C-alpha positions as CSV (number, residue, x, y, z in Angstrom):
1,M,41.0,-137.3,-5.4
2,T,43.9,-137.5,-3.0
3,S,43.4,-137.0,0.8
4,K,45.4,-133.7,0.7
5,R,43.1,-132.3,-2.0
6,R,40.1,-133.3,0.1
7,A,41.4,-131.5,3.1
8,V,42.0,-128.4,1.2
9,D,38.4,-128.5,-0.2
10,A,37.0,-129.0,3.2
11,A,39.0,-126.2,4.6
12,S,37.8,-123.9,2.0
13,H,34.2,-124.8,2.7
14,Y,34.5,-124.1,6.5
15,L,36.9,-121.0,6.2
16,P,34.0,-118.5,5.9
17,L,32.4,-119.9,9.1
18,V,35.6,-119.6,10.9
19,L,36.1,-116.0,9.9
20,M,32.6,-115.1,10.8
21,A,33.1,-116.8,14.2
22,L,36.3,-114.7,14.8
23,L,34.6,-111.5,13.8
24,A,31.6,-112.2,16.0
25,L,34.0,-112.9,18.9
26,A,36.0,-109.7,18.3
27,T,32.8,-107.6,18.1
28,W,31.5,-109.2,21.3
29,R,34.8,-108.1,23.2
30,L,34.7,-104.7,21.8
31,A,31.1,-104.2,22.9
32,K,31.9,-105.5,26.4
33,N,34.7,-103.1,26.9
34,T,33.1,-100.0,25.5
35,P,31.7,-97.8,28.2
36,V,27.8,-97.3,27.9
37,F,26.5,-93.8,28.2
38,Q,24.0,-93.7,31.0
39,G,23.0,-90.0,30.8
40,D,23.7,-87.5,33.5
41,K,23.8,-89.2,37.0
42,P,21.7,-87.4,39.6
43,E,23.9,-85.5,42.1
44,V,24.1,-87.2,45.4
45,V,22.7,-85.0,48.0
46,R,24.9,-84.9,51.1
47,R,22.9,-85.2,54.3
48,H,23.3,-82.6,57.1
49,V,24.7,-84.8,59.7
50,P,27.9,-84.4,61.7
51,D,30.9,-86.4,60.7
52,Y,32.5,-86.0,64.1
53,T,31.6,-84.8,67.6
54,M,33.8,-83.7,70.5
55,N,32.8,-83.1,74.2
56,G,34.5,-80.9,76.7
57,F,36.8,-79.6,73.9
58,T,39.3,-76.8,73.2
59,V,40.2,-75.8,69.6
60,Q,43.1,-73.4,68.8
61,R,44.0,-71.6,65.6
62,F,47.3,-69.9,65.2
63,A,48.2,-67.1,62.7
64,N,51.2,-67.7,60.2
65,A,53.7,-66.1,62.7
66,G,52.7,-68.7,65.3
67,A,50.6,-66.5,67.6
68,L,47.2,-67.6,68.9
69,S,44.4,-66.0,66.8
70,V,41.3,-67.9,67.9
71,Q,40.3,-70.3,70.7
72,L,37.0,-72.0,70.8
73,E,35.8,-73.9,73.9
74,G,32.6,-75.5,74.6
75,D,30.6,-78.5,76.1
76,T,29.9,-80.2,72.8
77,L,31.0,-79.6,69.2
78,R,29.5,-81.1,66.1
79,H,31.1,-80.6,62.6
80,Y,28.8,-80.8,59.5
81,P,30.9,-81.6,56.3
82,D,28.1,-80.6,53.9
83,T,28.4,-77.0,55.1
84,D,31.8,-77.1,56.7
85,T,30.3,-75.5,59.9
86,L,30.7,-76.1,63.5
87,E,27.7,-76.2,65.9
88,I,28.8,-75.7,69.5
89,D,27.0,-76.0,72.8
90,K,27.9,-73.6,75.7
91,V,30.5,-71.9,73.5
92,R,33.4,-69.7,74.9
93,I,35.5,-67.8,72.4
94,R,38.7,-65.8,72.6
95,S,39.9,-64.1,69.5
96,I,43.2,-61.9,69.3
97,T,43.9,-59.7,66.4
98,P,47.4,-59.3,65.0
99,E,47.6,-55.9,66.9
100,G,46.8,-57.6,70.2
101,R,43.1,-56.6,70.6
102,V,41.2,-59.3,72.5
103,T,37.6,-60.2,72.1
104,L,35.7,-62.6,74.3
105,A,32.4,-64.2,73.5
106,W,29.9,-66.5,75.3
107,A,26.5,-68.0,74.3
108,E,24.2,-71.0,74.9
109,K,24.8,-72.1,71.3
110,A,27.0,-71.0,68.4
111,L,27.2,-71.7,64.6
112,S,30.7,-71.0,63.3
113,N,32.3,-71.4,59.8
114,G,35.1,-73.8,59.4
115,D,38.0,-71.4,60.3
116,G,36.2,-69.7,63.3
117,S,36.2,-66.2,61.8
118,E,32.5,-65.8,61.7
119,V,30.2,-66.9,64.5
120,Q,26.5,-66.7,65.2
121,L,25.7,-66.7,68.8
122,T,22.3,-67.7,70.2
123,G,20.9,-67.6,73.7
124,H,22.2,-65.2,76.4
125,A,24.8,-64.1,73.8
126,R,27.6,-61.8,75.1
127,V,30.7,-60.2,73.2
128,L,33.1,-58.2,75.2
129,R,35.9,-56.3,73.6
130,E,38.5,-55.8,76.2
131,A,40.2,-52.5,76.9
132,Y,43.4,-51.8,75.0
133,N,45.9,-48.9,74.3
134,E,46.5,-48.0,70.7
135,G,48.7,-45.1,69.6
136,G,48.9,-43.8,73.2
137,V,45.0,-43.6,73.4
138,H,43.1,-45.8,75.8
139,E,40.1,-47.6,74.5
140,A,37.6,-48.5,77.1
141,P,36.1,-52.1,77.0
142,I,32.7,-52.4,75.2
143,D,30.2,-55.0,76.0
144,F,27.4,-56.4,73.9
145,R,24.6,-58.5,75.1
146,G,21.4,-60.1,73.4
147,E,19.6,-63.2,72.4
148,F,21.4,-63.1,69.1
149,L,24.8,-61.8,68.1
150,H,26.6,-62.2,64.8
151,V,30.4,-61.8,65.2
152,F,32.9,-61.2,62.5
153,L,36.1,-61.8,64.3
154,R,38.6,-60.8,61.5
155,T,37.0,-57.5,60.6
156,E,35.8,-56.8,64.2
157,R,32.1,-56.3,63.5
158,V,29.1,-57.4,65.6
159,S,25.6,-57.2,64.2
160,S,22.1,-58.4,65.4
161,H,18.5,-58.2,63.9
162,L,17.2,-58.6,67.5
163,P,17.4,-56.3,70.6
164,V,20.9,-55.5,71.9
165,V,22.4,-53.8,74.9
166,I,25.8,-52.0,74.5
167,T,27.7,-50.9,77.6
168,R,30.8,-48.8,77.5
169,D,32.0,-47.3,80.7
170,A,28.8,-45.8,82.3
171,T,27.1,-45.5,78.9
172,E,24.4,-47.9,78.0
173,V,22.6,-48.0,74.7
174,R,19.7,-50.4,73.9
175,G,18.6,-50.8,70.3
176,A,16.0,-52.9,68.4
177,S,18.8,-54.0,66.0
178,M,22.4,-53.0,65.5
179,T,25.5,-53.1,63.4
180,Y,28.9,-52.1,65.0
181,D,32.2,-51.7,63.3
182,N,35.1,-51.6,65.8
183,L,37.7,-50.4,63.1
184,T,35.6,-47.3,62.4
185,R,34.1,-47.0,66.0
186,V,30.6,-46.6,64.4
187,A,27.4,-48.1,65.7
188,Q,24.2,-48.1,63.7
189,F,20.9,-48.7,65.3
190,N,17.5,-49.4,63.7
191,G,14.1,-48.9,65.4
192,R,13.6,-47.7,68.8
193,V,16.8,-46.7,70.6
194,Q,17.2,-45.8,74.3
195,A,20.5,-44.6,75.8
196,T,21.8,-43.7,79.4
197,F,24.8,-41.5,79.7
198,P,27.0,-40.6,82.7
199,G,25.3,-38.3,85.0
200,S,22.0,-38.4,83.3
201,T,18.8,-38.8,85.5
202,A,16.7,-40.3,82.8
203,P,17.4,-42.3,79.6
204,A,17.4,-40.6,76.3
205,K,15.0,-42.1,73.8
206,K,14.9,-42.1,70.0
207,P,11.4,-43.2,68.6
């Protein structure tokens, strides 16, 4: 038998082993590069911790036309990314509507949404809507005071589930809770209400 024939016979014997080895290598590479299904991954719970803090700050927001719409000031501001809220110490707020009506607010603490349009004031809270003229009619200032006031600056509403004192000119109204809509000029009180009107000698009471 010639050496060439012996080489062909040897190759024919080892060829199946070589093919099996190549097949095994291809299968291993395919398995290595195929993503493994691991089931639904648990949702990562975002911690309620501030991502940034500012001290002695002033933040301003402007309307599309470029006019100032909201200004926030305070001693300390903390932003929480999980809720996109601002927590402010010793807050001072100035809000201006497109019509030019100005609302001021103060409190020991405030919790505001990201754009500053909704603010919860806590601790010696006060909201003052300044006097203005509209359609030739003069609107007197109106002052809200309480330990908690929820202010909606865009819709010009103020509410509270705690006692509130409202003062307008010489009229003072005290309520156990209140909702006020400046656009409709309507205030709704719940619970005990006590009011003092100009020239009155004793406050009027509502049980």
